[in-house]
Every structure is written in structure tokens, then in C-alpha cells.
N, CA, C and O atoms as a MOPAC input file, in Angstrom:
PM7 MOZYME 1SCF
protein

 N    103.86300 1    83.05300 1    78.66300 1
 C    104.00700 1    82.66000 1    80.05900 1
 C    105.47600 1    82.73300 1    80.45100 1
 O    106.37700 1    82.47300 1    79.65400 1
 N    105.67500 1    83.09100 1    81.69400 1
 C    107.01600 1    83.23400 1    82.24900 1
 C    107.21100 1    82.18100 1    83.33600 1
 O    106.26500 1    81.48200 1    83.70200 1
 N    108.40900 1    82.06800 1    83.84200 1
 C    108.69300 1    81.08300 1    84.88200 1
 C    107.86300 1    81.33300 1    86.13800 1
 O    107.32600 1    80.39600 1    86.72800 1
 N    107.75900 1    82.60600 1    86.54900 1
 C    107.09500 1    82.92400 1    87.81700 1
 C    105.77400 1    83.67200 1    87.66100 1
 O    105.10800 1    83.96300 1    88.65400 1
 N    105.38700 1    83.98800 1    86.41900 1
 C    104.17400 1    84.76500 1    86.16600 1
 C    103.45000 1    84.16900 1    84.95500 1
 O    104.06300 1    83.94100 1    83.91200 1
 N    102.15700 1    83.92000 1    85.09400 1
 C    101.39000 1    83.37600 1    83.96900 1
 C    100.99900 1    84.47700 1    82.98900 1
 O    101.01500 1    84.27500 1    81.77500 1
 N    100.64800 1    85.64500 1    83.52900 1
 C    100.17400 1    86.75100 1    82.70300 1
 C    100.72500 1    88.05600 1    83.26100 1
 O    100.91500 1    88.18100 1    84.47100 1
 N    100.98000 1    89.02100 1    82.39700 1
 C    101.54000 1    90.30900 1    82.82800 1
 C    100.68200 1    91.01700 1    83.87300 1
 O    101.19100 1    91.81100 1    84.66400 1
 N     99.38400 1    90.73000 1    83.87300 1
 C     98.48300 1    91.40800 1    84.81000 1
 C     98.27300 1    90.64100 1    86.10900 1
 O     97.51800 1    91.08900 1    86.97200 1
 N     98.92200 1    89.50200 1    86.26100 1
 C     98.83600 1    88.76000 1    87.52600 1
 C     99.42700 1    89.60000 1    88.65400 1
 O    100.44600 1    90.26500 1    88.47200 1
 N     98.78700 1    89.56500 1    89.81100 1
 C     99.27600 1    90.34300 1    90.95300 1
 C    100.01600 1    89.48300 1    91.96700 1
 O    100.43700 1    89.97100 1    93.01600 1
 N    100.17400 1    88.20000 1    91.65100 1
 C    100.91800 1    87.28900 1    92.52700 1
 C    101.75900 1    86.35800 1    91.65700 1
 O    101.41800 1    86.08000 1    90.50700 1
 N    102.84600 1    85.89200 1    92.21900 1
 C    103.71600 1    84.95700 1    91.51100 1
 C    103.11100 1    83.56100 1    91.53100 1
 O    102.36300 1    83.21400 1    92.44400 1
 N    103.43700 1    82.76600 1    90.52200 1
 C    102.99200 1    81.37100 1    90.45800 1
 C    103.64700 1    80.54200 1    91.55000 1
 O    103.02400 1    79.65300 1    92.13100 1
 N    104.90800 1    80.84200 1    91.82200 1
 C    105.66300 1    80.15100 1    92.87100 1
 C    106.69800 1    81.11700 1    93.42600 1
 O    106.98000 1    82.15900 1    92.83600 1
 N    107.24600 1    80.75700 1    94.55000 1
 C    108.24200 1    81.62100 1    95.19600 1
 C    109.50100 1    81.71700 1    94.33200 1
 O    109.94100 1    80.73400 1    93.73600 1
 N    110.05800 1    82.90000 1    94.28000 1
 C    111.32000 1    83.10700 1    93.57600 1
 C    112.43600 1    82.75200 1    94.54900 1
 O    112.49500 1    83.31000 1    95.64500 1
 N    113.32800 1    81.82900 1    94.16700 1
 C    114.42500 1    81.45800 1    95.07400 1
 C    115.21500 1    82.68900 1    95.51900 1
 O    115.38000 1    83.63900 1    94.75400 1
 N    115.69700 1    82.66300 1    96.74700 1
 C    116.31200 1    83.82800 1    97.37900 1
 C    117.42500 1    84.48100 1    96.56500 1
 O    117.41200 1    85.70300 1    96.41300 1
 N    118.36400 1    83.74500 1    96.04700 1
 C    119.49300 1    84.34100 1    95.32400 1
 C    119.36800 1    84.20300 1    93.81400 1
 O    120.36500 1    84.26800 1    93.09500 1
 N    118.16200 1    84.01500 1    93.34100 1
 C    117.91800 1    83.83100 1    91.90700 1
 C    118.10600 1    85.15300 1    91.16500 1
 O    117.53700 1    86.17100 1    91.55800 1
 N    118.88900 1    85.14200 1    90.11200 1
 C    119.06000 1    86.32000 1    89.26500 1
 C    117.95700 1    86.29900 1    88.20800 1
 O    117.98000 1    85.46600 1    87.30100 1
 N    117.00300 1    87.20200 1    88.32200 1
 C    115.87800 1    87.21800 1    87.39400 1
 C    116.33200 1    87.49400 1    85.96900 1
 O    117.23700 1    88.29300 1    85.72700 1
 N    115.69000 1    86.82100 1    85.04500 1
 C    115.91200 1    87.01800 1    83.62100 1
 C    114.56600 1    87.30800 1    82.98200 1
 O    113.52200 1    87.11400 1    83.60500 1
 N    114.58700 1    87.77100 1    81.74000 1
 C    113.34100 1    88.13400 1    81.07300 1
 C    112.41800 1    86.94900 1    80.84100 1
 O    111.22800 1    87.14700 1    80.59400 1
 N    112.92700 1    85.72300 1    80.91200 1
 C    112.04600 1    84.55600 1    80.77800 1
 C    111.32700 1    84.26000 1    82.09800 1
 O    110.37400 1    83.48100 1    82.12400 1
 N    111.78000 1    84.88000 1    83.19200 1
 C    111.19600 1    84.64000 1    84.51600 1
 C    109.98100 1    85.51400 1    84.79800 1
 O    108.98100 1    85.04300 1    85.34100 1
 N    110.07000 1    86.77900 1    84.43000 1
 C    109.00900 1    87.75300 1    84.68600 1
 C    108.90800 1    88.67900 1    83.47500 1
 O    109.83900 1    88.74600 1    82.67200 1
 N    107.78800 1    89.39400 1    83.33300 1
 C    107.64600 1    90.31800 1    82.20600 1
 C    108.73100 1    91.40600 1    82.20600 1
 O    109.27100 1    91.76800 1    83.25100 1
 N    109.02500 1    91.90500 1    81.02400 1
 C    110.02300 1    92.96200 1    80.86100 1
 C    109.68800 1    94.18200 1    81.71700 1
 O    110.58100 1    94.83000 1    82.26400 1
 N    108.40500 1    94.48700 1    81.82800 1
 C    107.98400 1    95.64200 1    82.62600 1
 C    108.39100 1    95.48800 1    84.08300 1
 O    108.74400 1    96.46900 1    84.73800 1
 N    108.34600 1    94.27700 1    84.58800 1
 C    108.76600 1    94.05700 1    85.97100 1
 C    110.27200 1    94.23000 1    86.11500 1
 O    110.74400 1    94.79400 1    87.10200 1
 N    111.01900 1    93.74900 1    85.13800 1
 C    112.47700 1    93.93700 1    85.17800 1
 C    112.79100 1    95.43900 1    85.21800 1
 O    113.63500 1    95.88700 1    85.99500 1
 N    112.10000 1    96.20200 1    84.37100 1
 C    112.29300 1    97.65100 1    84.33000 1
 C    111.90900 1    98.28600 1    85.66300 1
 O    112.64700 1    99.10900 1    86.20400 1
 N    110.75300 1    97.89800 1    86.18200 1
 C    110.26200 1    98.49500 1    87.42300 1
 C    111.18700 1    98.19400 1    88.59200 1
 O    111.42000 1    99.06200 1    89.43200 1
 N    111.71100 1    96.99300 1    88.65700 1
 C    112.65400 1    96.64400 1    89.72500 1
 C    113.86900 1    97.57300 1    89.68100 1
 O    114.34000 1    98.04000 1    90.71800 1
 N    114.36200 1    97.83200 1    88.49200 1
 C    115.51700 1    98.72300 1    88.34500 1
 C    115.15400 1   100.15600 1    88.72700 1
 O    115.92200 1   100.83400 1    89.41000 1
 N    113.99600 1   100.61000 1    88.29000 1
 C    113.55800 1   101.97600 1    88.58200 1
 C    113.33000 1   102.17300 1    90.07400 1
 O    113.72300 1   103.20000 1    90.62800 1
 N    112.70400 1   101.20600 1    90.72900 1
 C    112.46900 1   101.30500 1    92.17600 1
 C    113.79700 1   101.33100 1    92.92300 1
 O    113.94900 1   102.07900 1    93.88900 1
 N    114.75100 1   100.52800 1    92.49000 1
 C    116.06200 1   100.52200 1    93.13800 1
 C    116.75900 1   101.87700 1    92.98700 1
 O    117.33800 1   102.38900 1    93.94600 1
 N    116.70500 1   102.45400 1    91.79200 1
 C    117.30400 1   103.77400 1    91.56500 1
 C    116.58000 1   104.82900 1    92.39200 1
 O    117.22100 1   105.67900 1    93.01000 1
 N    115.23700 1   104.78200 1    92.40900 1
 C    114.46500 1   105.73800 1    93.20900 1
 C    114.86700 1   105.64300 1    94.67600 1
 O    115.08900 1   106.66100 1    95.33100 1
 N    114.95900 1   104.43500 1    95.18400 1
 C    115.28500 1   104.23900 1    96.60000 1
 C    116.68800 1   104.74900 1    96.92400 1
 O    116.88000 1   105.46800 1    97.90500 1
 N    117.66300 1   104.37800 1    96.10100 1
 C    119.05700 1   104.72000 1    96.39300 1
 C    119.42000 1   106.16200 1    96.04800 1
 O    120.27000 1   106.76100 1    96.70700 1
 N    118.78200 1   106.72500 1    95.01600 1
 C    119.16600 1   108.06600 1    94.56400 1
 C    118.23100 1   109.17200 1    95.01900 1
 O    118.61900 1   110.34000 1    95.05000 1
 N    117.01500 1   108.81900 1    95.36900 1
 C    116.03800 1   109.84300 1    95.75100 1
 C    115.60500 1   109.70500 1    97.20700 1
 O    115.81500 1   110.61700 1    98.00600 1
 N    115.00500 1   108.57500 1    97.55200 1
 C    114.46300 1   108.41800 1    98.89600 1
 C    115.53800 1   108.40300 1    99.97300 1
 O    115.49500 1   109.20400 1   100.90600 1
 N    116.49400 1   107.50500 1    99.84900 1
 C    117.49900 1   107.33200 1   100.90200 1
 C    118.31100 1   108.60600 1   101.15800 1
 O    118.48900 1   108.97800 1   102.31800 1
 N    118.81100 1   109.29000 1   100.11900 1
 C    119.53700 1   110.53600 1   100.39000 1
 C    118.66200 1   111.60000 1   101.06500 1
 O    119.12400 1   112.30400 1   101.96200 1
 N    117.40800 1   111.71700 1   100.63800 1
 C    116.50900 1   112.69700 1   101.26200 1
 C    116.26000 1   112.33800 1   102.72200 1
 O    116.26400 1   113.21300 1   103.58700 1
 N    116.04500 1   111.07200 1   102.99600 1
 C    115.80800 1   110.61000 1   104.36300 1
 C    117.04100 1   110.84000 1   105.23200 1
 O    116.93500 1   111.38000 1   106.33300 1
 N    118.19700 1   110.43800 1   104.74500 1
 C    119.43400 1   110.56900 1   105.52700 1
 C    119.84800 1   112.02200 1   105.72600 1
 O    120.45500 1   112.36300 1   106.74100 1
 N    119.52500 1   112.86800 1   104.77100 1
 C    119.86200 1   114.28500 1   104.89000 1
 C    119.14900 1   114.92100 1   106.08200 1
 O    119.66800 1   115.85400 1   106.69400 1
 N    117.97400 1   114.42000 1   106.40500 1
 C    117.22700 1   114.95700 1   107.53800 1
 C    117.89500 1   114.63400 1   108.87200 1
 O    117.67400 1   115.32500 1   109.86600 1
 N    118.71300 1   113.58000 1   108.89000 1
 C    119.32100 1   113.11300 1   110.14000 1
 C    120.70600 1   113.69300 1   110.40400 1
 O    121.25900 1   113.48500 1   111.48400 1
 N    121.27600 1   114.41600 1   109.44500 1
 C    122.63200 1   114.93300 1   109.64300 1
 C    122.60100 1   116.43900 1   109.83000 1
 O    121.64500 1   117.11200 1   109.44500 1
 N    123.65600 1   116.94700 1   110.42300 1
 C    123.76700 1   118.38400 1   110.64900 1
 C    125.00500 1   118.88200 1   109.91000 1
 O    126.13300 1   118.65900 1   110.34900 1
 N    124.78300 1   119.56100 1   108.78100 1
 C    125.88900 1   120.09800 1   107.98800 1
 C    125.60800 1   121.54900 1   107.64600 1
 O    124.47700 1   122.02700 1   107.74300 1
 N    126.65000 1   122.22500 1   107.25000 1
 C    126.57600 1   123.66500 1   107.02400 1
 C    125.57100 1   124.05100 1   105.93300 1
 O    124.76500 1   124.95900 1   106.13800 1
 N    125.60600 1   123.38900 1   104.80000 1
 C    124.74100 1   123.76700 1   103.67500 1
 C    123.52200 1   122.84600 1   103.55000 1
 O    123.08100 1   122.53000 1   102.44500 1
 N    122.99700 1   122.43000 1   104.67700 1
 C    121.88200 1   121.48300 1   104.70500 1
 C    120.64700 1   122.02600 1   103.98300 1
 O    119.97300 1   121.27900 1   103.27300 1
 N    120.34900 1   123.28500 1   104.15200 1
 C    119.15300 1   123.86600 1   103.53200 1
 C    119.22200 1   123.78400 1   102.01100 1
 O    118.24800 1   123.40200 1   101.36200 1
 N    120.37300 1   124.14300 1   101.44500 1
 C    120.53500 1   124.09700 1    99.99200 1
 C    120.48400 1   122.65700 1    99.47700 1
 O    119.83900 1   122.37000 1    98.46800 1
 N    121.16600 1   121.76400 1   100.18000 1
 C    121.16600 1   120.35500 1    99.78200 1
 C    119.77000 1   119.75000 1    99.88400 1
 O    119.38000 1   118.92400 1    99.06000 1
 N    119.03200 1   120.16400 1   100.89000 1
 C    117.67400 1   119.65400 1   101.06500 1
 C    116.79200 1   120.07300 1    99.89500 1
 O    116.00100 1   119.27000 1    99.39900 1
 N    116.91800 1   121.31000 1    99.45100 1
 C    116.13300 1   121.78700 1    98.30600 1
 C    116.46100 1   120.96700 1    97.06100 1
 O    115.56000 1   120.53100 1    96.34500 1
 N    117.74400 1   120.76100 1    96.80800 1
 C    118.17100 1   119.99200 1    95.63600 1
 C    117.68000 1   118.54900 1    95.73600 1
 O    117.13100 1   118.00400 1    94.77800 1
 N    117.88000 1   117.93800 1    96.89700 1
 C    117.49600 1   116.53200 1    97.04800 1
 C    115.99000 1   116.34700 1    96.98200 1
 O    115.52000 1   115.33900 1    96.45300 1
 N    115.22700 1   117.28400 1    97.50100 1
 C    113.77300 1   117.17600 1    97.41800 1
 C    113.30100 1   117.32600 1    95.97400 1
 O    112.29100 1   116.73800 1    95.58600 1
 N    114.02500 1   118.10900 1    95.18000 1
 C    113.71300 1   118.22500 1    93.75200 1
 C    113.95500 1   116.87800 1    93.05900 1
 O    113.13000 1   116.42500 1    92.26600 1
 N    115.08500 1   116.24600 1    93.36300 1
 C    115.39300 1   114.91800 1    92.81500 1
 C    114.31800 1   113.92400 1    93.24700 1
 O    113.80900 1   113.15500 1    92.43100 1
 N    113.97900 1   113.94400 1    94.52700 1
 C    112.96000 1   113.03800 1    95.06600 1
 C    111.62400 1   113.23700 1    94.35100 1
 O    110.96900 1   112.26800 1    93.96500 1
 N    111.23000 1   114.48000 1    94.18000 1
 C    109.96300 1   114.78700 1    93.52700 1
 C    109.95200 1   114.31300 1    92.07300 1
 O    108.98100 1   113.70600 1    91.62300 1
 N    111.02900 1   114.59000 1    91.34100 1
 C    111.10700 1   114.17400 1    89.93600 1
 C    111.07900 1   112.65500 1    89.79600 1
 O    110.34000 1   112.11400 1    88.97300 1
 N    111.88100 1   111.97600 1    90.59800 1
 C    111.93900 1   110.51600 1    90.51200 1
 C    110.62100 1   109.87900 1    90.94400 1
 O    110.19400 1   108.88000 1    90.36600 1
 N    109.98100 1   110.45000 1    91.95100 1
 C    108.69200 1   109.93700 1    92.40200 1
 C    107.62900 1   110.15600 1    91.33300 1
 O    106.76900 1   109.30000 1    91.12500 1
 N    107.68400 1   111.29100 1    90.65800 1
 C    106.73800 1   111.56200 1    89.56600 1
 C    106.91200 1   110.56600 1    88.42600 1
 O    105.92900 1   110.10700 1    87.84300 1
 N    108.15100 1   110.23500 1    88.10900 1
 C    108.42000 1   109.24400 1    87.06600 1
 C    107.83300 1   107.89500 1    87.45100 1
 O    107.18500 1   107.23500 1    86.63900 1
 N    108.06000 1   107.49600 1    88.67900 1
 C    107.52800 1   106.22700 1    89.17400 1
 C    105.99600 1   106.24000 1    89.15100 1
 O    105.37100 1   105.26500 1    88.73400 1
 N    105.40300 1   107.33100 1    89.59300 1
 C    103.93900 1   107.44900 1    89.60400 1
 C    103.37100 1   107.39300 1    88.18300 1
 O    102.31900 1   106.79600 1    87.95300 1
 N    104.06600 1   108.01200 1    87.24500 1
 C    103.62000 1   107.98400 1    85.84700 1
 C    103.59500 1   106.54800 1    85.32300 1
 O    102.63000 1   106.13700 1    84.67800 1
 N    104.64700 1   105.79300 1    85.59700 1
 C    104.70200 1   104.39700 1    85.15300 1
 C    103.57600 1   103.57200 1    85.76900 1
 O    103.01700 1   102.68700 1    85.12100 1
 N    103.25100 1   103.86800 1    87.01500 1
 C    102.24300 1   103.08100 1    87.72100 1
 C    100.81600 1   103.36400 1    87.24800 1
 O     99.87300 1   102.71500 1    87.70200 1
 N    100.65300 1   104.32300 1    86.34500 1
 C     99.34900 1   104.52000 1    85.71300 1
 C     99.03100 1   103.34600 1    84.78700 1
 O     97.87000 1   103.07800 1    84.47700 1
 N    100.07600 1   102.65700 1    84.35500 1
 C     99.93100 1   101.51000 1    83.46600 1
 C     99.62000 1   100.25600 1    84.28500 1
 O    100.30400 1    99.97000 1    85.26800 1
 N     98.58900 1    99.50900 1    83.88200 1
 C     98.15600 1    98.32700 1    84.63300 1
 C     99.24000 1    97.25900 1    84.74400 1
 O     99.32300 1    96.56900 1    85.76000 1
 N    100.06100 1    97.11600 1    83.72600 1
 C    101.10700 1    96.09000 1    83.75300 1
 C    102.16200 1    96.43400 1    84.80100 1
 O    102.62500 1    95.55400 1    85.52800 1
 N    102.54500 1    97.71100 1    84.88300 1
 C    103.51600 1    98.13200 1    85.89900 1
 C    102.91800 1    98.02300 1    87.30700 1
 O    103.60700 1    97.63400 1    88.24900 1
 N    101.62800 1    98.37000 1    87.44300 1
 C    100.97300 1    98.23100 1    88.75300 1
 C    100.92700 1    96.77300 1    89.18600 1
 O    101.16000 1    96.46400 1    90.35500 1
 N    100.63300 1    95.88400 1    88.26100 1
 C    100.60500 1    94.45600 1    88.58900 1
 C    101.99700 1    93.99600 1    89.02100 1
 O    102.13400 1    93.22400 1    89.97000 1
 N    103.02100 1    94.46900 1    88.32500 1
 C    104.40200 1    94.11200 1    88.69200 1
 C    104.72300 1    94.59900 1    90.09800 1
 O    105.32600 1    93.87000 1    90.88400 1
 N    104.32400 1    95.82700 1    90.42100 1
 C    104.58000 1    96.35300 1    91.76400 1
 C    103.82300 1    95.54000 1    92.81500 1
 O    104.36500 1    95.24900 1    93.88200 1
 N    102.58800 1    95.17700 1    92.52100 1
 C    101.82200 1    94.33700 1    93.45200 1
 C    102.52500 1    93.01300 1    93.70800 1
 O    102.58000 1    92.54500 1    94.84600 1
 N    103.05900 1    92.41200 1    92.66400 1
 C    103.79200 1    91.15300 1    92.85000 1
 C    105.01700 1    91.37000 1    93.72300 1
 O    105.28000 1    90.60300 1    94.64900 1
 N    105.75600 1    92.42000 1    93.41700 1
 C    106.98400 1    92.70400 1    94.16400 1
 C    106.68000 1    92.94700 1    95.63900 1
 O    107.35500 1    92.40300 1    96.51200 1
 N    105.67800 1    93.75100 1    95.91200 1
 C    105.33300 1    94.06800 1    97.30000 1
 C    104.68800 1    92.88800 1    98.00900 1
 O    104.80900 1    92.75000 1    99.22700 1
 N    104.01100 1    92.04600 1    97.26000 1
 C    103.31300 1    90.91300 1    97.84200 1
 C    104.22100 1    89.88100 1    98.47900 1
 O    103.77900 1    89.12100 1    99.34200 1
 N    105.47700 1    89.83700 1    98.07400 1
 C    106.38500 1    88.83400 1    98.64200 1
 C    107.15900 1    89.35600 1    99.83700 1
 O    107.84000 1    88.59400 1   100.52300 1
 N    107.05800 1    90.64600 1   100.08600 1
 C    107.75700 1    91.21300 1   101.23400 1
 C    106.92100 1    91.01200 1   102.48500 1
 O    105.69600 1    91.12100 1   102.45400 1
 N    107.59100 1    90.72100 1   103.57400 1
 C    106.92400 1    90.74100 1   104.86500 1
 C    107.42300 1    91.98400 1   105.58600 1
 O    108.46400 1    92.53400 1   105.22600 1
 N    106.70800 1    92.41800 1   106.57300 1
 C    107.08100 1    93.62800 1   107.29400 1
 C    108.48900 1    93.53300 1   107.85800 1
 O    109.27100 1    94.47300 1   107.71800 1
 N    108.82500 1    92.42500 1   108.48700 1
 C    110.14900 1    92.29800 1   109.09600 1
 C    111.24100 1    92.26600 1   108.03200 1
 O    112.33100 1    92.79400 1   108.25100 1
 N    110.95900 1    91.64600 1   106.86900 1
 C    111.93900 1    91.64200 1   105.78300 1
 C    112.25000 1    93.06700 1   105.34700 1
 O    113.40600 1    93.41500 1   105.10400 1
 N    111.21400 1    93.87900 1   105.25300 1
 C    111.41800 1    95.26300 1   104.82300 1
 C    112.27600 1    96.02600 1   105.82100 1
 O    113.13800 1    96.81100 1   105.42600 1
 N    112.05100 1    95.80500 1   107.09300 1
 C    112.82600 1    96.51200 1   108.11200 1
 C    114.26000 1    96.00400 1   108.15200 1
 O    115.19700 1    96.80200 1   108.15100 1
 N    114.44000 1    94.70700 1   108.18700 1
 C    115.78200 1    94.14300 1   108.32000 1
 C    116.64800 1    94.36700 1   107.08900 1
 O    117.86100 1    94.53900 1   107.20800 1
 N    116.04100 1    94.36500 1   105.91700 1
 C    116.83800 1    94.54200 1   104.70800 1
 C    116.98400 1    96.00700 1   104.31900 1
 O    117.72800 1    96.33400 1   103.39500 1
 N    116.28800 1    96.87700 1   105.00700 1
 C    116.31900 1    98.29500 1   104.68400 1
 C    117.66000 1    98.91300 1   105.04400 1
 O    118.21400 1    98.66200 1   106.11400 1
 N    118.16400 1    99.72100 1   104.13400 1
 C    119.41500 1   100.43400 1   104.38500 1
 C    119.20200 1   101.57300 1   105.38100 1
 O    120.15700 1   102.19800 1   105.84100 1
 N    117.94500 1   101.83000 1   105.70300 1
 C    117.64900 1   102.89400 1   106.65600 1
 C    118.17500 1   102.56200 1   108.04400 1
 O    118.51000 1   103.46100 1   108.81600 1
 N    118.24900 1   101.29400 1   108.35800 1
 C    118.59200 1   100.88900 1   109.71400 1
 C    119.96500 1   100.23800 1   109.80200 1
 O    120.27300 1    99.55900 1   110.78100 1
 N    120.77900 1   100.44200 1   108.79200 1
 C    122.13600 1    99.87900 1   108.79800 1
 C    123.12200 1   100.93900 1   109.22900 1
 O    124.32200 1   100.67300 1   109.30100 1

């Protein structure tokens, strides 16, 4: 048992995670710690650059778009592969379950 999760396959937290709490392995399963890091890397290195590239006008945009879409595809495939595992899927469900729509919009780097 962990501080916020009773079982690795739980899809909801036992209690709310405090806002500025630094998660440790005693708080949530190791798979969730890994997934949080992977999702952050995917978002910052794959999704966000691909999204932002569509909004800018630069000389070599076509070439950069091809490269960035390759990165996006590879990173998304890695994430999808991990999510075949029930423990990683449960971790993602927990992570997504605490977000509200407005939190996602306001905290998103897309709108900063």
C-alpha cells in the first residue's frame, strides 16, 4: 500500500494529493512515477513542439515539421506501448481523474 494508492490497479486516489507535494515512491507505485516523467517528456519534447511549429512561419518549416512529426510519432508509440500494461493504464486513469477541464486549460503551456 502507498500513501495515495491502495493497489497498483486502482483507478482513483485514496485521497487528494496536496498541491505542492513532491511525490515519492512511497506515495504512488513506481509505474506511476515513471509514467508521470514519460508524459512530461512526451508533452514537452513531442506534442508541444509539433503544436507550436504549426503556428509559426519560418523558412524551413516543412523540413522541421517532418522531423518533429517523426519525434511525435515515436514518443507517442512508446507511450501507447506502455499503456498496454494494466498498471500503467491505471496510473494514467488516476492522473487524468484529478484534472478538471479548466485546470488543463489554465495550466497548459499551449495558452501561455
